[in-house]
Residue frames as qw, qx, qy, qz and C-alpha x, y, z in Angstrom:
[[0.108, 0.759, -0.636, -0.083, 256.05, 122.26, 131.79],
 [0.990, 0.050, 0.031, -0.127, 257.06, 118.85, 130.58],
 [0.284, -0.691, 0.643, 0.171, 260.45, 117.32, 131.35],
 [0.546, 0.365, -0.715, -0.242, 262.16, 114.61, 129.39],
 [0.934, -0.277, 0.041, -0.224, 261.31, 111.11, 130.51],
 [0.595, -0.539, 0.567, 0.183, 264.12, 108.74, 131.54],
 [0.741, 0.247, 0.553, 0.288, 263.94, 107.27, 128.03],
 [0.236, -0.284, 0.290, 0.883, 264.83, 110.73, 126.62],
 [0.030, 0.473, 0.700, 0.534, 261.35, 111.27, 125.20],
 [0.187, -0.122, 0.156, -0.962, 259.08, 114.25, 125.67],
 [0.217, -0.434, -0.873, -0.047, 255.86, 113.35, 127.48],
 [0.138, -0.049, 0.230, -0.962, 252.92, 115.48, 128.56],
 [0.201, 0.449, 0.815, -0.306, 249.31, 115.38, 129.65],
 [0.174, 0.639, 0.570, 0.486, 246.46, 116.77, 127.50],
 [0.135, 0.118, -0.158, 0.971, 246.27, 120.53, 127.83],
 [0.436, 0.184, 0.401, -0.784, 242.47, 120.62, 127.84],
 [0.525, 0.310, 0.791, -0.048, 239.46, 118.96, 126.25],
 [0.463, 0.816, 0.345, -0.004, 238.53, 121.67, 123.77],
 [0.568, -0.218, 0.264, 0.748, 241.23, 123.04, 121.49],
 [0.222, 0.715, -0.061, -0.660, 241.38, 126.29, 119.52],
 [0.794, 0.571, 0.073, -0.196, 241.20, 125.99, 115.77],
 [0.628, 0.659, -0.364, 0.198, 244.93, 126.19, 115.09],
 [0.837, -0.492, 0.079, 0.227, 247.93, 124.57, 116.76],
 [0.364, 0.853, -0.321, 0.192, 251.36, 126.23, 116.65],
 [0.890, -0.282, -0.046, 0.355, 254.69, 124.65, 117.54],
 [0.140, 0.934, -0.260, 0.199, 257.48, 127.07, 118.45],
 [0.878, -0.053, -0.265, 0.396, 260.89, 125.51, 118.99],
 [0.440, 0.006, -0.267, 0.858, 263.01, 127.32, 121.54],
 [0.138, -0.631, -0.440, -0.624, 259.81, 129.11, 122.42],
 [0.542, -0.708, -0.428, 0.149, 260.26, 130.07, 126.08],
 [0.444, -0.625, 0.016, 0.642, 263.02, 132.70, 125.94],
 [0.223, -0.338, 0.387, 0.829, 264.09, 135.67, 123.84],
 [0.335, 0.185, -0.451, -0.806, 262.66, 135.88, 120.34],
 [0.313, -0.160, -0.918, -0.183, 260.98, 132.50, 120.76],
 [0.077, -0.433, -0.704, 0.558, 259.12, 133.67, 123.86],
 [0.207, 0.394, 0.005, -0.895, 257.92, 136.79, 122.07],
 [0.357, 0.076, -0.705, -0.607, 256.67, 134.69, 119.16],
 [0.236, -0.283, -0.922, 0.120, 254.88, 132.28, 121.47],
 [0.031, 0.461, 0.497, -0.734, 253.16, 135.15, 123.26],
 [0.273, 0.302, -0.283, -0.868, 252.14, 136.77, 119.98],
 [0.376, -0.045, -0.824, -0.421, 250.58, 133.53, 118.74],
 [0.144, -0.369, -0.830, 0.393, 248.80, 132.95, 122.05],
 [0.147, 0.445, 0.229, -0.853, 247.30, 136.42, 121.75],
 [0.356, 0.222, -0.525, -0.741, 246.22, 135.54, 118.23],
 [0.809, -0.045, 0.152, -0.566, 244.25, 132.59, 119.60],
 [0.702, 0.317, -0.634, -0.067, 246.53, 129.67, 118.81],
 [0.883, -0.455, 0.117, 0.011, 247.24, 126.76, 121.08],
 [0.317, 0.791, -0.510, 0.120, 251.03, 126.93, 121.46],
 [0.945, -0.254, 0.009, 0.206, 253.45, 124.12, 122.15],
 [0.153, 0.906, -0.366, 0.147, 256.83, 125.65, 123.02],
 [0.933, -0.038, -0.238, 0.269, 259.97, 123.55, 123.32],
 [0.128, -0.890, 0.399, -0.182, 263.04, 124.21, 125.42],
 [0.759, 0.233, -0.563, 0.230, 266.22, 122.38, 126.42],
 [0.524, -0.062, -0.569, 0.631, 267.54, 123.89, 129.63],
 [0.098, -0.282, 0.116, -0.947, 265.40, 126.93, 130.43],
 [0.309, -0.401, -0.859, 0.071, 263.19, 125.24, 132.99],
 [0.097, -0.461, -0.436, 0.767, 262.55, 128.42, 135.00],
 [0.199, 0.227, -0.281, -0.911, 261.47, 130.31, 131.88],
 [0.334, -0.179, -0.829, -0.411, 259.20, 127.44, 130.88],
 [0.238, -0.462, -0.769, 0.372, 257.55, 127.40, 134.30],
 [0.015, 0.412, 0.171, -0.895, 257.03, 131.17, 134.18],
 [0.240, 0.066, -0.548, -0.799, 255.45, 130.93, 130.75],
 [0.344, -0.333, -0.858, -0.188, 252.92, 128.31, 131.80],
 [0.205, -0.505, -0.600, 0.586, 252.05, 130.30, 134.91],
 [0.055, 0.333, -0.074, -0.938, 251.60, 133.46, 132.84],
 [0.524, 0.167, -0.416, -0.724, 249.40, 131.78, 130.21],
 [0.399, -0.063, 0.870, -0.284, 247.60, 128.96, 132.03],
 [0.623, 0.402, 0.639, -0.206, 245.78, 126.57, 129.72],
 [0.515, 0.815, -0.014, -0.266, 247.02, 128.33, 126.58],
 [0.401, 0.703, -0.587, 0.015, 250.53, 126.97, 126.24],
 [0.954, -0.273, 0.092, 0.076, 252.34, 123.75, 126.90],
 [0.103, 0.815, -0.569, -0.026, 256.10, 123.82, 127.34],
 [0.999, 0.009, 0.042, 0.007, 257.98, 120.66, 126.45],
 [0.305, -0.721, 0.574, 0.241, 261.61, 119.87, 127.09],
 [0.885, 0.305, 0.333, 0.116, 262.93, 118.41, 123.85],
 [0.298, -0.566, 0.474, 0.605, 266.23, 118.68, 122.00],
 [0.695, 0.621, 0.077, -0.353, 265.41, 119.27, 118.33],
 [0.221, 0.661, -0.689, -0.199, 268.85, 118.03, 117.29],
 [0.258, -0.118, 0.953, -0.104, 267.76, 114.53, 118.35],
 [0.407, -0.027, -0.606, -0.683, 265.46, 113.00, 115.74],
 [0.352, -0.290, -0.886, 0.085, 263.99, 110.54, 118.25],
 [0.061, -0.414, -0.520, 0.745, 262.87, 113.38, 120.51],
 [0.275, 0.229, -0.233, -0.904, 261.38, 115.31, 117.59],
 [0.394, -0.105, -0.813, -0.415, 259.53, 112.20, 116.40],
 [0.263, -0.388, -0.820, 0.328, 258.07, 111.56, 119.84],
 [0.052, 0.346, 0.228, -0.909, 257.10, 115.22, 120.20],
 [0.381, 0.141, -0.417, -0.813, 255.20, 115.18, 116.90],
 [0.360, -0.187, -0.903, -0.142, 253.66, 111.76, 117.59],
 [0.153, -0.414, -0.705, 0.555, 252.23, 113.10, 120.84],
 [0.187, 0.341, 0.015, -0.921, 251.00, 116.36, 119.32],
 [0.375, 0.044, -0.673, -0.636, 249.39, 114.43, 116.48],
 [0.285, -0.281, -0.910, 0.104, 247.70, 112.05, 118.91],
 [0.056, -0.487, -0.559, 0.668, 246.19, 114.86, 120.94],
 [0.210, 0.576, 0.033, -0.789, 245.47, 117.54, 118.35],
 [0.710, 0.433, 0.550, 0.074, 245.55, 115.64, 115.07],
 [0.500, 0.772, 0.162, 0.357, 247.39, 118.49, 113.38],
 [0.442, -0.497, 0.007, 0.747, 250.18, 121.05, 113.43],
 [0.386, 0.853, 0.343, 0.070, 249.09, 124.14, 111.55],
 [0.124, 0.950, -0.233, 0.168, 251.98, 126.45, 112.37],
 [0.883, -0.192, -0.064, 0.424, 255.66, 125.58, 112.77],
 [0.056, 0.963, -0.228, 0.134, 258.19, 128.18, 113.89],
 [0.892, 0.021, -0.183, 0.412, 261.75, 126.85, 113.72],
 [0.091, -0.940, 0.140, -0.299, 263.37, 129.18, 116.21],
 [0.822, -0.517, 0.168, 0.168, 265.62, 126.94, 118.34],
 [0.653, 0.647, -0.199, 0.341, 269.24, 127.86, 117.77],
 [0.692, -0.638, 0.052, 0.332, 272.63, 128.06, 119.43],
 [0.402, 0.844, -0.322, 0.151, 276.01, 129.68, 118.85],
 [0.824, -0.424, 0.158, 0.341, 279.49, 128.32, 119.54],
 [0.379, 0.919, -0.104, 0.024, 281.68, 131.07, 118.15],
 [0.663, -0.474, 0.392, 0.426, 285.31, 130.65, 117.20],
 [0.255, 0.696, -0.455, -0.494, 287.52, 131.79, 114.34],
 [0.917, 0.275, -0.132, -0.255, 287.40, 129.16, 111.62],
 [0.564, 0.502, -0.622, 0.208, 291.07, 128.20, 111.88],
 [0.091, -0.306, 0.764, -0.561, 290.50, 127.47, 115.57],
 [0.748, -0.081, 0.033, -0.658, 287.11, 125.79, 115.19],
 [0.279, -0.200, 0.933, -0.107, 286.78, 122.26, 116.49],
 [0.246, -0.148, -0.848, -0.445, 284.72, 119.59, 114.79],
 [0.161, -0.475, -0.804, 0.320, 282.44, 119.53, 117.82],
 [0.063, 0.467, 0.164, -0.867, 281.76, 123.28, 117.51],
 [0.251, 0.165, -0.570, -0.765, 280.78, 122.86, 113.87],
 [0.292, -0.206, -0.904, -0.234, 278.60, 119.79, 114.29],
 [0.089, -0.441, -0.724, 0.522, 276.72, 120.94, 117.39],
 [0.189, 0.436, 0.052, -0.878, 275.61, 124.23, 115.82],
 [0.354, 0.133, -0.659, -0.650, 274.59, 122.53, 112.55],
 [0.198, -0.220, -0.953, 0.068, 272.82, 119.76, 114.49],
 [0.036, 0.525, 0.599, -0.604, 270.59, 122.18, 116.40],
 [0.186, 0.534, -0.025, -0.825, 270.09, 125.02, 113.92],
 [0.406, 0.345, -0.560, -0.634, 269.86, 123.19, 110.59],
 [0.273, -0.023, -0.957, -0.099, 269.28, 119.51, 111.28],
 [0.098, 0.340, 0.729, -0.585, 266.70, 120.36, 113.95],
 [0.401, 0.423, -0.040, -0.811, 264.86, 122.49, 111.41],
 [0.401, 0.201, -0.774, -0.447, 264.92, 119.60, 108.95],
 [0.110, -0.148, -0.959, 0.213, 263.57, 117.11, 111.49],
 [0.225, 0.433, 0.525, -0.697, 260.69, 119.42, 112.46],
 [0.427, 0.420, -0.279, -0.751, 259.82, 120.38, 108.87],
 [0.249, 0.137, -0.919, -0.274, 259.96, 116.75, 107.80],
 [0.016, -0.329, -0.900, 0.286, 257.27, 115.80, 110.31],
 [0.216, 0.509, 0.333, -0.764, 255.17, 118.95, 110.03],
 [0.247, 0.296, -0.521, -0.761, 254.95, 118.96, 106.22],
 [0.203, -0.139, -0.938, -0.243, 253.13, 115.65, 106.06],
 [0.008, -0.518, -0.720, 0.462, 250.58, 116.73, 108.66],
 [0.163, 0.535, 0.014, -0.829, 250.04, 120.01, 106.84],
 [0.210, 0.166, -0.720, -0.641, 249.67, 118.34, 103.45],
 [0.064, -0.325, -0.942, 0.048, 246.95, 116.11, 104.91],
 [0.030, 0.703, 0.546, -0.454, 244.94, 119.24, 105.76],
 [0.414, 0.613, 0.373, 0.560, 245.89, 121.34, 102.71],
 [0.128, -0.941, -0.001, -0.313, 247.05, 124.13, 104.98],
 [0.793, -0.365, -0.154, 0.463, 250.19, 125.09, 106.79],
 [0.115, 0.954, -0.161, 0.227, 252.50, 127.92, 107.73],
 [0.846, -0.223, -0.088, 0.476, 256.21, 127.42, 108.36],
 [0.099, 0.959, -0.171, 0.203, 258.48, 130.26, 109.40],
 [0.858, -0.043, -0.194, 0.474, 262.18, 129.59, 109.79],
 [0.241, -0.962, 0.074, 0.104, 264.06, 132.03, 112.00],
 [0.793, 0.328, -0.056, 0.511, 267.31, 132.54, 110.11],
 [0.441, -0.731, -0.047, 0.519, 269.64, 135.50, 110.62],
 [0.301, 0.927, -0.182, -0.129, 271.42, 138.37, 108.93],
 [0.372, -0.598, 0.689, 0.174, 274.55, 136.31, 109.64],
 [0.678, 0.181, 0.701, 0.128, 273.27, 133.66, 107.23],
 [0.504, 0.827, 0.248, 0.007, 272.95, 136.34, 104.55],
 [0.288, 0.909, -0.244, 0.180, 276.27, 138.14, 104.90],
 [0.778, 0.093, -0.448, 0.431, 278.49, 136.10, 107.21],
 [0.360, -0.888, 0.124, -0.259, 280.15, 137.25, 110.40],
 [0.292, 0.585, -0.684, 0.323, 283.61, 137.02, 111.88],
 [0.124, -0.263, 0.842, -0.454, 283.97, 133.99, 114.17],
 [0.635, 0.169, 0.509, -0.557, 280.62, 132.48, 113.19],
 [0.267, 0.291, -0.762, -0.513, 281.31, 130.20, 110.22],
 [0.033, -0.184, -0.980, 0.072, 279.25, 127.40, 111.77],
 [0.207, 0.549, 0.545, -0.600, 276.33, 129.68, 112.67],
 [0.296, 0.527, -0.273, -0.748, 276.41, 131.42, 109.28],
 [0.186, 0.137, -0.896, -0.380, 276.41, 128.08, 107.44],
 [0.052, 0.339, 0.908, -0.243, 273.48, 126.79, 109.50],
 [0.241, 0.621, 0.353, -0.657, 271.39, 129.93, 108.96],
 [0.274, 0.451, -0.507, -0.682, 272.21, 130.09, 105.24],
 [0.069, -0.029, -0.982, -0.173, 271.19, 126.46, 104.97],
 [0.200, 0.486, 0.706, -0.474, 267.83, 127.34, 106.49],
 [0.315, 0.580, -0.081, -0.747, 267.28, 129.84, 103.68],
 [0.242, 0.263, -0.801, -0.480, 267.93, 127.25, 100.98],
 [0.007, 0.237, 0.962, -0.139, 265.60, 124.82, 102.73],
 [0.251, 0.524, 0.411, -0.703, 262.92, 127.52, 103.00],
 [0.356, 0.481, -0.348, -0.722, 262.91, 128.25, 99.28],
 [0.217, 0.116, -0.924, -0.291, 262.82, 124.59, 98.27],
 [0.059, 0.340, 0.880, -0.327, 260.01, 123.66, 100.64],
 [0.306, 0.516, 0.177, -0.780, 258.04, 126.68, 99.44],
 [0.362, 0.352, -0.598, -0.622, 258.28, 125.47, 95.85],
 [0.200, 0.009, -0.976, -0.091, 257.39, 121.88, 96.68],
 [0.072, -0.398, -0.849, 0.341, 254.37, 122.60, 98.89],
 [0.168, 0.158, -0.001, -0.973, 252.70, 125.74, 97.52],
 [0.445, -0.111, -0.638, -0.618, 250.09, 123.70, 95.68],
 [0.481, -0.352, -0.793, 0.123, 249.02, 122.16, 99.01],
 [0.310, -0.849, -0.234, -0.359, 248.22, 125.51, 100.63],
 [0.744, -0.519, -0.099, 0.409, 251.44, 125.55, 102.64],
 [0.280, 0.903, -0.166, 0.281, 253.61, 128.65, 102.77],
 [0.826, -0.306, -0.087, 0.465, 257.23, 128.54, 103.90],
 [0.215, 0.896, -0.077, 0.380, 259.08, 131.75, 104.67],
 [0.696, -0.126, -0.346, 0.617, 262.13, 132.89, 106.60],
 [0.185, -0.975, -0.052, -0.113, 262.65, 135.80, 108.94],
 [0.724, 0.224, -0.226, 0.612, 266.19, 137.17, 109.16],
 [0.365, -0.917, -0.136, 0.081, 266.67, 139.25, 112.30],
 [0.404, 0.676, -0.359, 0.501, 269.63, 141.54, 112.70],
 [0.291, 0.109, -0.679, 0.665, 270.83, 142.49, 116.17],
 [0.531, -0.586, -0.399, -0.465, 267.89, 142.02, 118.53],
 [0.215, -0.557, 0.529, -0.603, 267.92, 142.82, 122.25],
 [0.924, -0.204, -0.286, -0.153, 268.20, 139.31, 123.65],
 [0.743, -0.608, 0.240, 0.144, 270.52, 137.59, 126.12],
 [0.824, 0.199, 0.229, 0.478, 272.86, 136.83, 123.22],
 [0.303, 0.746, 0.049, 0.591, 273.28, 140.52, 122.37],
 [0.479, -0.854, 0.056, -0.195, 273.38, 141.50, 126.03],
 [0.872, -0.341, 0.163, 0.311, 276.51, 139.35, 126.41],
 [0.616, 0.561, 0.052, 0.551, 278.39, 141.46, 123.84],
 [0.466, -0.311, -0.236, 0.794, 280.91, 143.84, 125.47],
 [0.089, 0.837, 0.348, -0.413, 279.59, 147.38, 125.78],
 [0.072, -0.631, 0.370, 0.678, 282.21, 148.92, 123.52],
 [0.160, 0.035, 0.863, 0.478, 281.38, 146.40, 120.78],
 [0.153, 0.656, 0.732, -0.103, 277.65, 147.07, 121.15],
 [0.044, 0.801, 0.052, -0.595, 278.25, 150.80, 120.65],
 [0.094, -0.381, 0.658, 0.643, 280.21, 150.07, 117.48],
 [0.166, 0.305, 0.906, 0.243, 277.45, 147.80, 116.16],
 [0.122, 0.769, 0.535, -0.328, 274.74, 150.36, 116.88],
 [0.004, -0.701, 0.209, 0.682, 276.68, 153.02, 115.00],
 [0.081, -0.158, 0.807, 0.563, 276.69, 150.77, 111.93],
 [0.149, 0.520, 0.841, 0.008, 272.90, 150.26, 112.03],
 [0.060, 0.407, 0.316, 0.855, 271.10, 153.01, 110.07],
 [0.464, -0.700, -0.390, -0.378, 268.35, 153.17, 112.71],
 [0.124, 0.544, -0.529, 0.640, 271.03, 153.46, 115.42],
 [0.597, -0.334, 0.479, -0.549, 269.36, 150.94, 117.71],
 [0.040, -0.075, 0.995, 0.051, 268.94, 147.22, 118.29],
 [0.510, -0.234, -0.531, -0.635, 265.65, 145.58, 117.41],
 [0.507, -0.232, 0.552, -0.620, 263.08, 144.29, 119.85],
 [0.163, 0.019, 0.985, 0.046, 261.96, 140.67, 120.06],
 [0.396, 0.540, 0.590, -0.452, 258.37, 141.83, 119.73],
 [0.354, 0.650, -0.273, -0.615, 259.15, 143.38, 116.35],
 [0.122, 0.252, -0.917, -0.282, 260.25, 139.97, 115.07],
 [0.220, 0.246, 0.900, -0.286, 257.21, 138.30, 116.65],
 [0.439, 0.594, 0.270, -0.617, 254.75, 140.62, 114.93],
 [0.344, 0.511, -0.590, -0.522, 256.33, 139.85, 111.56],
 [0.011, 0.055, -0.998, -0.026, 255.98, 136.14, 112.27],
 [0.349, 0.412, 0.670, -0.510, 252.33, 136.63, 113.25],
 [0.477, 0.593, -0.125, -0.636, 251.68, 138.22, 109.86],
 [0.270, 0.413, -0.798, -0.345, 253.45, 135.44, 107.96],
 [0.048, 0.092, 0.988, -0.113, 251.34, 132.73, 109.62],
 [0.390, 0.432, 0.439, -0.685, 248.07, 134.56, 109.05],
 [0.568, 0.520, 0.624, 0.131, 245.68, 134.19, 106.13],
 [0.180, 0.939, -0.003, -0.293, 246.64, 137.74, 105.10],
 [0.116, -0.681, 0.637, 0.343, 250.00, 136.38, 103.91],
 [0.845, 0.169, 0.494, -0.113, 248.53, 133.55, 101.83],
 [0.721, 0.684, 0.029, 0.103, 250.28, 134.71, 98.62],
 [0.023, 0.843, -0.520, 0.136, 253.70, 135.10, 100.24],
 [0.952, -0.221, 0.206, 0.053, 256.00, 132.08, 100.18],
 [0.845, 0.219, 0.054, 0.485, 259.68, 131.33, 99.70],
 [0.157, 0.869, -0.042, 0.467, 260.66, 134.80, 100.94],
 [0.577, -0.143, -0.421, 0.685, 263.26, 136.24, 103.32],
 [0.183, -0.909, -0.240, -0.288, 261.90, 139.02, 105.54],
 [0.532, 0.215, -0.364, 0.734, 264.74, 141.18, 106.86],
 [0.421, -0.868, -0.222, -0.143, 264.31, 142.79, 110.28],
 [0.772, -0.087, -0.124, 0.617, 267.61, 144.53, 110.80],
 [0.190, -0.845, -0.141, 0.480, 267.14, 148.29, 111.02],
 [0.475, 0.868, -0.106, -0.098, 268.62, 148.77, 107.55],
 [0.472, -0.626, 0.575, 0.233, 271.93, 147.03, 108.32],
 [0.287, -0.070, 0.830, 0.474, 271.48, 144.85, 105.21],
 [0.521, 0.527, 0.194, -0.642, 269.23, 145.85, 102.31],
 [0.196, 0.275, -0.772, -0.538, 268.55, 143.40, 99.52]]
């Protein structure tokens, strides 16, 4: 587990001398969906670098559970300087980033007519600008090796909107537009860029919903249940594998039938 240095930069020691063939970076990769994705990629044989902002206990648990297979790094993806230092250090040690999972995201919900500028900017800074900063650095490394897999974790909210989440919906919809453009620009270099759009998944965010609201939501889902983080993670594992080499620029919906298009 790697804390921020006093200069607000992520620093860490080499994980080991011999590295697996592929290196995967998972932002927000120590809790919830991000944790499940990190674990799935570790099981697939990748060296995983997982970022976090405040979940120090979860980061410590992850490193203890998967010793020598994962490095957790405290870094705020909304800060370009921290993203640049993170990638500089990964590049120095590994020389490459083969897989990028843009999962880090936050919500600050409020009806639009009550939304403050700070609510809008903070969510866009983390969810969309953070994705841009990470893609901007990863793309060049991937183009150098003529291989890469990027999966952006968007949301059903970015596809259909949601009451009280104008900022979140805008950030997740923006990720979809970025996904399609990067897919077009980088396909010739062996890089695929896809998005996964989860519906309601059993995470801390859904757990915080009042029980009566959760019952109402479940009744609207054709499968009558919330999804599991592992179900999202397995889809991501497929999209970063060589089996998905002809799939790019796509949105993969994992929502139990709540939205079909």
